[in-house]
C-alpha positions, 0 to 999 in steps of 0.5 A: 190449883189444877191445870187448864187443859182447855174448855170442853163443849159442855162447859158453855152449856153449863154456863148458859144453864147457870144464867137461866137458873139465876142465883139459886142453883146447886151442882147437883141441880145442874148435873140432874138437869143436864144429865152429866155427873156432879164431878163433871159439873165441878170440873167444868166450873173449874175450867170456866173459873180459870178461863175467867168466865165465872167468878172465883166463888163459881156463883156468878157467870161473867156474861160479857166475857162469855158473850165475847167468847161465844162470838169470837173464840168458840170457832177457834176453840172448837173448829169444825171441818166440813166433810166433802159433799155426798151428793143428793139433797143431803146437807154436808155433815160437820165434824169436830176435830 
């Protein structure tokens, strides 16, 4: 079993894409539609399985767990730090750690 080295931002996108596609999808379909490699899809699904956001067979997203993660955990896993105000009418730019 691989170690869980933390979620990546696109893992959430992969899970949401699976929900949008329903039951009929393949790794290659996800890869093509999200413009990422099939190996990265596979790694993403493994991270999500270890985090218990998808079933062990990697076919069913645990929607309630994903929603709890998005609502309560996302800001802890992917914190954003606002940059100082630049003046003018620009909005502050948020950067990930």
